[in-house]
C-alpha positions in Angstrom: 70.4 72.5 34.7 73.2 73.6 32.3 76.4 75.1 33.5 76.6 78.8 33.0 72.9 79.4 33.8 71.8 82.7 35.5 71.1 82.2 39.8 68.2 84.2 41.2 68.7 86.3 44.4 65.3 85.2 45.4 63.5 82.0 44.9 60.8 82.0 42.4 57.5 82.8 43.8 54.1 82.5 42.5 54.2 86.1 42.5 56.4 86.0 39.3 55.3 83.0 36.7 56.4 81.8 33.4 53.2 80.4 31.4 53.6 78.4 28.0 50.7 78.1 25.7 51.0 74.8 25.0 53.9 72.0 27.1 55.5 70.8 23.6 56.8 71.7 20.1 58.4 70.6 17.3 62.0 71.8 16.5 61.4 75.0 14.1 58.3 76.1 16.2 57.8 79.2 17.6 57.2 79.1 21.6 54.8 80.9 22.9 53.5 82.1 26.3 53.6 84.7 28.8 55.6 86.0 31.5 53.4 87.4 34.8 54.4 89.7 37.5 52.1 89.9 40.2 52.1 92.5 43.5 50.2 90.7 46.5 48.5 93.2 49.0 51.6 95.6 49.0 51.7 96.5 45.5 54.7 97.7 43.3 56.3 100.4 42.2 59.3 100.6 40.2 61.0 103.4 37.8 62.4 100.6 35.7 62.0 97.0 35.6 63.7 94.7 32.9 61.9 91.3 32.0 63.9 89.0 29.9 63.5 85.5 28.7 66.4 82.9 27.8 66.2 79.9 26.0 68.9 77.0 26.5 69.2 73.5 24.8 71.7 71.0 25.5 72.4 67.4 26.2 73.8 66.2 29.7 75.5 62.7 30.3 76.1 61.4 34.3 77.8 58.6 34.9 78.9 57.0 38.0 81.8 54.7 38.3 83.9 53.0 41.4 87.5 54.2 42.2 89.2 50.9 42.9 92.1 52.3 44.5 90.4 54.5 47.1 86.6 52.8 47.0 84.8 55.8 46.3 82.3 57.0 43.4 83.6 58.9 40.4 81.4 61.0 39.0 81.6 62.0 35.1 79.5 64.7 33.5 79.4 66.2 30.1 77.2 68.7 29.2 76.7 70.5 25.8 75.2 73.5 25.3 73.3 72.6 21.7 72.1 76.8 21.4 71.1 79.5 23.6 69.4 82.9 22.9 68.1 85.8 25.1 65.0 88.2 24.6 64.0 91.3 26.4 60.3 91.8 27.0 60.4 95.0 28.8 62.3 97.6 29.6 60.4 100.7 31.6 58.5 101.2 34.5 56.3 99.1 36.2 53.0 100.1 38.6 50.4 97.5 40.0 48.3 98.5 42.2 48.1 97.2 45.9 45.3 94.5 46.8 45.1 90.6 46.0 42.8 91.5 43.5 44.9 93.5 41.0 45.3 91.8 37.3 49.1 90.9 37.3 51.3 92.8 34.6 51.9 90.3 31.6 54.6 89.9 28.9 53.6 87.9 25.7 56.7 86.3 24.1 57.2 84.4 20.5 60.8 82.5 20.8 61.9 80.2 17.6 63.0 77.2 18.3 66.2 76.7 15.9 66.2 73.5 13.5 69.8 72.7 14.1 72.2 73.3 16.7 74.7 76.0 16.7 78.5 76.1 17.3 79.3 74.2 20.3 81.8 76.3 21.8 84.7 75.2 24.1 85.3 71.6 23.2 88.7 70.0 24.3 90.3 67.3 22.2 88.6 64.3 24.0 85.7 65.5 23.2 86.1 66.0 19.6 87.1 62.2 19.9 84.3 60.8 21.9 81.4 62.3 20.1 79.4 60.0 18.2 78.4 62.7 15.7 81.1 65.2 14.2 81.5 68.4 16.0 82.7 70.8 13.8 80.7 74.3 13.1 80.0 72.9 9.9 78.8 69.8 10.6 76.7 70.5 13.6 74.7 73.3 11.1 73.5 70.6 9.3 72.5 68.2 12.1 68.7 67.9 13.2 68.0 69.4 16.6 67.6 66.2 18.8 64.1 66.0 20.4 63.9 66.1 24.2 65.0 62.7 26.1 64.7 61.7 29.4 63.3 63.1 32.8 65.3 66.6 33.8 63.7 66.6 37.3 65.1 63.0 37.7 68.2 63.4 40.1 71.6 61.3 38.3 69.7 61.0 34.8 72.2 59.0 33.2 71.2 60.9 29.8 69.5 64.1 29.2 68.3 66.6 26.1 66.4 69.0 27.4 65.1 72.8 26.5 64.5 75.5 29.5 63.5 78.8 29.5 64.2 81.0 32.4 62.4 84.1 33.2 64.3 87.0 34.6 63.2 90.2 36.3 65.3 93.2 37.3 63.5 95.7 39.5 64.7 98.9 40.4 62.9 100.7 43.9 63.8 103.4 45.8 66.7 104.1 43.7 68.3 101.0 44.2 68.5 98.1 42.0 69.9 94.5 42.7 73.1 93.1 41.0 71.6 89.8 39.6 67.7 89.0 38.8 65.3 90.4 41.6 62.9 87.2 40.6 63.7 84.3 38.6 61.5 81.3 37.0 62.0 78.6 34.7 60.2 75.5 33.1 61.3 72.8 30.4 59.6 72.6 27.0 59.4 69.4 25.4 61.1 69.1 21.9 58.9 66.5 20.1 60.3 64.0 17.4 59.1 65.0 13.8 56.3 62.7 12.3 57.5 59.8 10.6 55.8 58.6 7.2 53.5 55.7 7.7 55.5 52.8 7.8 54.5 50.1 5.0 57.7 47.9 5.0 58.4 46.3 8.3 61.6 45.4 7.1 61.4 41.3 7.9 64.2 39.3 9.0 63.6 35.9 8.7 64.5 33.6 11.1 64.3 29.4 10.6 65.2 26.6 13.2 64.7 22.7 12.4 63.2 20.8 15.1 62.9 16.9 15.3 60.3 15.5 17.2 60.2 11.7 18.7 57.1 10.7 20.2 54.8 7.7 20.1 51.8 10.0 19.6 53.2 10.5 16.3 52.5 6.8 14.9 49.0 5.6 13.7 46.3 4.7 15.9 47.3 1.1 17.5 45.0 -1.8 15.4 42.1 -3.8 17.5 44.9 -6.7 18.3 46.9 -4.3 20.0 44.4 -2.8 22.3 43.4 -6.7 23.6 45.2 -7.5 27.2 48.7 -8.5 26.7 50.3 -11.2 29.0 52.8 -9.4 31.7 56.4 -9.0 31.5 58.4 -8.5 34.2 60.3 -5.1 34.6 63.8 -6.3 33.8 62.4 -8.2 30.6 60.6 -4.6 29.7 63.9 -2.9 30.5 66.2 -4.8 28.3 64.2 -6.3 25.7 64.9 -4.4 22.2 62.2 -2.2 21.0 62.0 0.0 17.8 62.6 3.7 18.3 59.9 6.3 18.7 58.5 7.7 15.1 59.9 11.0 14.2 58.8 14.3 12.5 61.6 16.8 11.0 60.0 20.3 10.1 61.4 24.0 10.1 59.8 27.0 12.1 59.7 29.7 10.0 59.1 33.5 11.6 59.4 36.7 10.0 59.8 39.2 12.4 59.7 43.2 12.0 63.3 45.0 12.5 61.1 48.5 12.3 58.3 49.3 14.7 56.4 52.6 14.5 54.7 54.1 17.4 50.9 54.5 17.5 50.5 52.7 14.2 47.8 52.6 12.2 48.2 48.8 11.5 48.9 46.4 14.1 52.8 45.2 13.8 53.2 42.2 11.9 54.6 39.2 13.4 54.4 35.9 10.9 55.0 32.3 11.4 54.4 28.9 9.7 55.7 25.2 9.8 57.3 23.3 6.7 57.3 19.6 7.2 59.8 17.9 5.8 60.2 14.3 4.1 63.0 11.9 4.1 64.1 13.2 0.6 64.7 16.5 1.7 67.1 16.1 4.3 70.6 14.8 5.2 69.8 12.7 8.5 71.1 9.6 9.9 69.6 6.5 8.7 68.0 5.6 12.2 66.4 9.1 11.8 65.1 8.9 8.2 64.1 4.9 8.7 61.4 6.0 11.6 60.7 9.3 9.7 56.7 10.2 9.1 56.6 12.7 6.3 53.0 13.8 7.3 52.2 13.5 10.8 48.9 14.6 10.2 48.9 16.5 13.6 48.4 20.1 13.7 50.6 22.9 15.0 49.0 24.9 17.7 50.5 28.3 18.9 50.4 27.9 23.1 52.6 30.5 24.2 54.0 33.9 23.1 56.6 36.2 24.7 57.6 39.8 23.6 59.9 41.7 25.1 61.2 45.5 24.0 64.2 46.6 25.4 65.9 50.4 25.2 69.6 50.7 25.4 71.2 54.1 26.2 74.3 54.4 25.5 76.6 57.5 26.5 80.0 58.7 25.5 82.8 59.6 28.2 85.4 62.0 27.2 88.9 60.1 27.5 87.7 56.8 28.3 87.6 53.9 25.6 84.1 52.2 27.3 81.1 53.9 26.8 78.5 52.7 29.5 75.3 51.3 28.5 72.1 51.5 30.2 69.4 49.1 30.0 65.7 49.4 30.4 62.6 47.1 29.6 60.1 49.1 28.3 57.2 46.5 28.0 56.3 42.6 27.9 53.8 40.8 26.8 53.3 36.7 27.8 50.2 35.2 26.3 48.9 32.0 26.6 46.7 29.7 24.1 45.2 26.3 25.3 44.6 23.9 22.2 42.1 21.9 24.4 39.8 24.9 25.2 36.7 25.7 23.7 36.7 29.5 23.4 35.4 30.2 27.0 36.2 33.2 28.8 39.2 32.9 31.4 40.2 34.9 34.5 43.3 34.9 33.5 43.5 38.0 31.4 46.9 36.7 29.5 45.3 33.2 28.8 43.6 33.9 25.5 40.7 31.5 23.6 41.4 28.3 22.1 45.0 28.2 20.3 45.6 29.1 16.8 46.8 26.7 14.2 50.0 27.5 12.3 49.8 27.0 8.5 51.9 23.7 7.8 53.4 23.3 4.3 55.8 21.4 2.3 58.7 22.1 -0.1 57.4 19.2 -2.0 54.3 20.8 -2.8 56.1 24.1 -4.2 58.6 22.1 -6.3 56.1 19.8 -7.6 53.5 22.4 -8.3 50.7 21.0 -6.0 48.6 23.1 -3.7 49.3 26.9 -3.3 51.8 27.3 -0.4 50.0 28.6 2.5 50.5 32.2 3.6 52.4 32.7 7.0 50.3 33.3 9.6 50.3 36.9 11.4 50.3 36.5 15.2 50.8 40.6 15.3 47.1 40.8 13.6 45.7 38.0 15.5 46.7 39.7 18.6 46.6 43.4 17.5 49.8 44.1 19.0 50.8 48.2 19.1 53.1 49.8 20.9 53.0 53.5 22.1 55.2 55.9 23.7 53.5 54.9 27.2 52.6 51.2 26.5 53.1 48.0 24.7 49.6 46.5 24.2 47.7 43.4 22.8 44.0 43.3 21.8 43.8 46.9 23.7 45.3 45.8 26.6 48.2 46.7 28.5 49.1 43.7 30.6 52.0 45.2 32.8 51.5 48.8 33.0 54.6 50.7 32.1 54.1 53.4 34.8 56.5 56.4 34.4 58.5 54.5 31.7 58.6 56.5 28.2 59.5 55.0 24.6 61.4 57.3 22.6 62.6 56.4 19.1 65.7 55.4 17.8 68.2 58.6 17.7 71.8 59.4 18.0 73.6 63.0 19.1 77.0 63.8 20.0 77.4 62.1 23.5 74.3 60.1 23.6 72.9 56.7 21.5 69.7 55.3 21.9 68.5 51.9 20.5 66.0 49.0 21.0 66.1 45.2 21.4 63.4 43.1 20.3 63.5 39.5 22.3 60.9 37.3 21.3 59.3 33.5 22.3 57.2 31.4 20.5 55.7 28.2 22.3 54.3 25.6 19.7 52.4 22.4 20.5 52.1 19.3 18.5 50.8 15.6 19.2 50.9 16.7 23.3 54.5 17.9 22.7 55.5 21.5 23.2 58.7 23.4 22.3 60.0 26.6 21.9 62.2 28.8 19.9 63.5 32.1 21.1 65.5 34.7 19.6 66.6 38.3 20.3 67.5 40.8 17.3 68.0 44.7 16.9 64.9 46.9 16.5 64.4 50.5 15.2 61.6 52.5 17.1 60.6 55.3 14.7 58.0 57.8 15.8 54.4 58.2 14.9 53.1 59.0 11.6 50.8 62.0 13.3 50.6 64.0 16.1 47.1 65.5 17.8 
C-alpha cells in the first residue's frame, strides 16, 4: 500500500499465513498473532529459514483532476510514513514432514503499536507548507497516532490512514536461497479511536427565527348571525370590495441544537424546541400588522415533520497547490412525520409516527411580569430516541435508510487529512392548519464512544 514495501517472488498462498488474535487495537497496544507455514503433501526441509514481520503505518491521499490543456486526468498522491518497524521471529532450520494432516510450524509474535508518529523523513518544502500539523520531529513526537480511516481495499480511496503487517519467509533449499522472500503475506490492523469521556454538555447553539402567520383561522369563532345565509354578491363586487386584512400572530421559534455528537452515547442526542408568542407591545412592526395582531391565538403548535441529515466532509492537502479538495458524503438521514389529526394508531409508513406532539408555547411577558413559570423546551431528540453509531443513525431503534458500507468516524486532523461533519435539520410545524418550516445547517463535532467492548 505504501511506497517502499517489500515485494514477494511468489504470491501469498494458504501455506503461509498471518493470523491476528484480534482485528483491532488502540494505539499503544501490543498486536499479537501467529505466522504459520504449512507444507502440503511434499513436506519441507530447509536448513535455514528466516521469518520476519514488518509493521507499517501511514496516511495516503489520492486526488484526481483534469488537465485543461490536454484533457487528461491528473492523479496526485501524497504518502506519509508515520512509523515502521521489523521483527525477526525465526532464523534457523525448518522441517515439516510430508502429508496433508501435518501441523503447521508457527511463530507467535507480539508487536507494540506506538502512541505517537515517528520522525517523518524525506519531506520537501511544499510538503512542510501543505501539512495541517507541524512536521518537525519535536512536534510529531507529541502528536497522537491517528486512528484507521477509510477503506484500504477501495481503489482510489481519496483519503486513507492505514496500518499493515507484512510477514516474509526466506527459505534455503538444496543450497540455494532466493534473493527476495520466498513467500509473503499481509493484513491490515484497525487502530480504533481512543474512547472519549461521556458527553454531559452537548454545547448547544441557539437558533431563533421570527415568523408572522396570517390566517382567517386565527379569528374567533363566528357569531350565530354570521352563520345565516347571506345574499349573494357578484364576483366583481367581491373582488373590488374593501375587506379587512386577515388576523395575524407573531412568534419566535427557538431551537437549541447540539454541536457535539457522541457515537453510541448513553443518552439520546438532545434537540430542543419551543415557541415564544409575542404581543403588540413587544415588537416593532407596522401599524397594519399591529392592528390585526392576536396576542394569544389559542391554537397549539404541532410538530409535524423533522428531517436530520449528518454529512461528513474530508479535506485533503496537496503539496504545491493552494486549493484543498473536499470530499463530501452523507452518512445518515432521518425524515419523520407526525399528523396532528391522528389518534395514535399505527401506520404502515415506518416514517409516519403517532399523533403530533405539541411544542411548549411561552411568552416573554410572563417572564417579565413574574407570571407562570416559563415552559421548558421540548427535547425532540429524547422523544424519538435519536442516536448515532459508527454504522447507522437511528430513531426509536430503527434505521430508516440503511447506510450500507458507510462508516462514521470521529472528527480528526492529521498531516494531510482533515475530517469534519455538518448537521442539517429541518423542523416542520402546524398551527391553525397552517404549515411552516425552518431549516438550518451548522458544523458539528463527532466524538468517539465513551467505551469499547
